N, C-alpha and C positions, 0 to 999 in steps of 0.2 A: 747528238752527243750523249753519252751515258758516263756518269760518274760511277765508277766501281768502288763500293765501300770495302773496307778491310775484311768484313765477314765474308764477302764473296771471293776476295783475293786469297784469303787463307784457305778456303776450300779448293780453290783453283791450284794452289801451290802444294798443298799436302798431298803426298802420295795416295793416301786413302780417302782423299776428299770426295765430296759429292760429285757423281758423274754429270748431274744437271748443271751444277755451277761450272764445272770444267768446260762443258760444251758451250754454255752461254757466254763466259768470258773469252774463250777461244774465238767464238764468232765475232764478238765486239772488237777484239784485237785484229782479226783478219780483215774486217771491214773498215777499220780506221775510226770506229765510233767510240773507243774507250778513252776515258779521260781519268784524271786523278786530281787531288789537291794535297796540299802540304800535311794536313792532319792524317789523312789516309796513308801517305807515304811514311810518316813517322810510325804509325801504328804497325804497319807491315814490316818495315825495316828493322825496328827494334826486336822483332821476333825471329830474325834470321838466326839459324843455328851456328853458322861459321862465317868467318870474314869473307871467304870466297862468295858464299850466298849473298851476304850483305852487299858486296860490290856488284854482283850480277844483278840483283834486284835494284840497286841504286841506278844503275845504268838503264835498266828497262823502264823505271819510273820516269827517269829524266827525259826519256824519248816520247813520252806521252803528253798530250795537251794538259796544262795545268789550270784548273779553276782557281782564281785568286781568293785570298782570305783578306779582302780589303775592308775599309771601314764600314761600307754597307753591310757586307756579310757579318762582321762582328756585331753591328747594331741589331741586325735582324736576329741572330742567334741569341743575343741578350734579351730581346723582346719576347721572343718565343719561349725562352726559358723562364722568364718572369711570369708570363701568361700561364704556362703549364704548371709552374710551381704553386700559383695561386689557386689552381684547380686541383691541387693535390697529386700532380704527376710530376715527379723529379726524374729528369733524364740526364745522362752524362753530358757534360759540356762538349765533349769531342763529337757526340752524335749531333748536337745542335749546330755546331759549326760546319760539319760535313753537310748536313741537310741545307743549312743556309747557303752554303757555296753552290749547291746544285739548283736551288730555287730559281725558277724561270730560265735556267741556262741549260739544264741537262736533266735527264731521267736518272734517278738514283737507284742503282742495281744493289741489292743487299740481301742478307740472311738474318736480319735483326728486327724484331717486332717493334723496337722503339721508333723506328722510322715510320711505320704504319700509323702510330699515334700522331706523329707530326704531320704526316700526310693528311689524315682525317681532319685535323684541326686547322692547318694552314694552306692546304691545297698543293702540297708538294707532289710532283710527279715522280712516282716510284714503282719499282718492280721488285717483288720479293721472291727470292729463290727458297722454295720449300724443301728443306733438307730431309 
């Protein structure tokens, strides 16, 4: 299973987006390995340009496996954020939640360097798309 971060989804959706991202996301969708979580869905959906785009994306995201944002995920994100903050590295809460949702459940596909910092510190399985 691969949790696709909003940074990869945005490249996939944008008409001028990265061909590498488009190919990788398409491959994951075609093989049934793509997954999402609530935070990613919110990040992507709020960027829809029109109501019809919002509705089409909502339907597409609803069809994907959803990684939960349960108590364990929230506790993990909080602990990671605390540890990183104490080392002088402040990362967005949304990135911490997404990474914590993927941890030991999925590889995280992204185009965001913040996830590499999390992976290096906490052993998150990740794949970065270089744009």
